C-alpha positions in Angstrom: 75.4 -66.0 7.5 79.1 -65.1 7.2 81.6 -66.2 9.9 85.2 -65.5 10.6 87.3 -67.9 12.6 90.7 -66.9 13.9 92.8 -69.9 14.8 91.1 -72.0 12.2 93.8 -74.7 12.1 93.5 -75.6 15.8 91.3 -78.2 17.3 88.4 -76.0 18.3 88.9 -73.6 15.4 88.7 -76.3 12.8 85.6 -77.7 14.5 84.0 -74.2 14.5 84.7 -73.8 10.8 83.1 -77.2 10.1 80.1 -76.5 12.2 79.6 -73.0 10.8 80.0 -74.1 7.2 76.5 -75.6 7.3 75.1 -72.1 8.0 76.8 -70.1 5.3 80.2 -68.8 4.3 83.2 -69.3 6.6 86.5 -67.5 6.4 89.3 -69.2 8.5 92.6 -67.6 9.3 95.5 -69.1 11.3 99.2 -68.7 11.8 100.2 -72.0 10.3 98.2 -71.6 7.1 97.9 -67.8 6.6 100.8 -66.4 8.6 98.5 -64.5 11.0 100.5 -63.7 14.1 98.4 -62.7 17.1 101.4 -61.3 18.9 102.1 -58.8 16.0 99.6 -56.0 15.5 100.9 -55.3 12.0 100.1 -58.8 11.0 96.6 -58.6 12.6 95.8 -55.3 11.0 97.0 -56.5 7.5 94.9 -59.6 7.7 91.8 -57.8 8.9 92.2 -55.1 6.3 92.3 -57.8 3.6 88.8 -59.0 4.4 85.7 -57.5 2.8 82.1 -57.3 3.7 80.3 -57.8 7.0 80.6 -60.9 9.3 77.7 -62.0 11.5 80.0 -64.1 13.7 83.6 -63.7 14.6 85.3 -66.3 16.8 88.9 -66.0 18.1 89.8 -69.6 18.9 93.4 -69.1 19.8 95.6 -69.4 22.9 98.2 -71.5 24.6 98.7 -73.0 28.0 102.4 -73.3 27.4 104.3 -70.9 25.2 106.8 -72.4 22.8 110.3 -70.8 22.3 112.3 -71.7 19.2 115.3 -73.7 20.2 114.4 -73.7 23.9 112.1 -75.5 26.2 108.5 -74.2 26.3 107.3 -72.1 29.2 104.9 -74.3 31.0 102.2 -73.1 33.5 103.8 -72.2 36.8 103.1 -74.3 39.8 104.8 -72.0 42.3 106.0 -68.4 42.7 109.5 -69.7 42.2 108.7 -70.5 38.6 107.4 -67.1 37.7 109.3 -65.6 34.8 108.7 -62.0 33.6 109.3 -63.0 29.9 106.8 -65.9 30.2 104.2 -63.6 31.8 104.6 -61.1 28.9 104.3 -63.9 26.3 101.1 -65.1 28.0 99.6 -61.7 27.9 100.7 -61.1 24.3 99.0 -64.2 23.0 96.1 -64.8 25.3 94.9 -61.3 26.1 96.3 -58.6 23.9 96.1 -60.6 20.6 92.3 -61.2 20.8 91.6 -57.6 21.7 93.7 -56.4 18.7 91.6 -58.7 16.5 88.5 -56.9 17.8 90.2 -53.5 17.3 91.0 -54.2 13.7 87.8 -56.2 12.9 85.4 -53.4 13.8 84.9 -52.5 10.2 83.8 -56.0 9.5 81.0 -55.8 12.1 77.6 -54.4 10.9 76.4 -51.4 12.9 72.7 -51.9 12.3 72.3 -55.7 12.4 73.0 -58.6 14.6 76.7 -59.4 15.0 78.6 -61.4 17.6 82.2 -61.6 18.6 83.6 -64.3 20.9 87.1 -65.1 22.2 88.0 -68.2 24.0 88.6 -67.6 27.6 89.0 -70.2 30.4 87.4 -70.8 33.8 90.8 -70.6 35.4 90.8 -66.9 34.5 88.0 -66.4 37.1 89.4 -64.7 40.2 86.3 -65.7 42.2 86.6 -69.3 41.1 90.3 -69.7 41.8 90.7 -72.2 44.7 93.9 -74.0 43.6 96.4 -71.2 42.8 99.3 -71.8 40.3 99.2 -71.0 36.6 100.0 -67.4 37.2 100.6 -66.3 33.6 97.7 -68.1 32.0 95.2 -67.2 34.8 96.2 -63.6 34.7 96.1 -63.3 30.9 92.6 -64.8 30.7 91.4 -62.5 33.5 92.8 -59.6 31.6 91.1 -60.8 28.4 87.8 -60.9 30.2 88.2 -57.3 31.4 89.3 -56.1 28.0 86.3 -57.7 26.3 83.9 -56.4 28.9 85.4 -52.9 28.4 85.1 -53.1 24.6 81.5 -54.3 24.9 80.6 -51.1 26.7 82.2 -49.0 24.0 80.8 -50.9 21.0 77.3 -50.8 22.5 77.3 -47.2 21.5 78.2 -47.7 17.8 76.9 -51.3 17.4 73.8 -51.5 19.6 72.9 -55.0 18.3 76.3 -56.5 18.9 77.3 -59.1 21.4 80.8 -59.4 22.7 81.6 -62.5 24.9 84.3 -64.4 26.6 83.5 -68.1 26.4 84.9 -71.0 28.3 84.7 -74.2 26.1 85.3 -76.7 28.9 88.2 -79.2 28.7 88.4 -80.1 25.0 90.3 -83.2 23.8 92.9 -81.4 21.7 96.7 -81.1 21.5 96.3 -77.8 23.5 95.1 -79.8 26.6 96.9 -83.1 26.0 99.2 -82.7 29.0 96.5 -81.3 31.3 93.4 -83.5 31.0 94.0 -85.7 34.0 91.0 -85.6 36.4 88.9 -83.5 33.9 86.0 -84.7 31.8 86.8 -83.9 28.2 84.6 -83.4 25.1 85.4 -83.7 21.4 86.2 -80.5 19.5 83.0 -80.9 17.4 80.9 -81.1 20.6 82.7 -78.0 22.1 82.1 -76.1 18.8 78.4 -76.8 18.9 78.2 -75.7 22.5 80.1 -72.4 21.8 78.0 -71.6 18.8 74.7 -72.2 20.7 75.8 -70.1 23.6 76.8 -67.2 21.4 73.6 -67.4 19.4 71.6 -67.4 22.6 73.1 -64.2 24.1 71.3 -60.9 23.9 72.9 -57.4 23.6 72.0 -56.9 27.2 74.4 -59.8 28.1 77.2 -58.4 25.9 80.6 -58.2 27.8 79.9 -61.3 29.9 81.9 -64.4 30.7 80.1 -67.6 30.0 80.8 -71.3 30.1 79.9 -73.9 27.4 76.4 -74.3 28.9 75.7 -70.6 28.8 76.1 -70.1 32.5 77.8 -66.9 33.7 81.2 -67.5 35.4 82.3 -65.3 38.3 84.8 -62.6 37.4 
């Protein structure tokens, strides 16, 4: 098996690389190590074009709850409407929704048409409209909801050219990483290695009939 992990230097990404290494070849790409910028289509296209052969598994393990700004305070998840900032919303969409879709766009040539292949991007339960009972976090919620819709739409299209493919939005749970360090209060957390094992098992267990779905770490469908 060959696997590609985008965001390989992050907590979940590194754990995915380690877990998948026992099953075959793993190629990991990240911004910090390889210069892959998910907010820049030119960067994404160049990195995907530089890869050869087919991949059986592609994970996009990227994202951010708060968006950093050089020389300025980071944009943190909004608690009220008063905190909504158009630039912050655009940054959330660029990183958490558009970036993963552009990876899929430019990785199509790496996905075999006549064999099992699976593509997953990390979503989040807070992106569920039906499960939103607390409000807040406008940008992150909306970006993840948009990602879910984009992957669902892409799955419909790719089913025509890649009938054995599975495209999925996966919620890893609250994972004990730097990503969630400021937002773990009141939530049970799991280690990155545990989350990686769950994500791999869920993706392995899905069928092409389930492609385009939104699933949690236990393989249960999450309301849109």
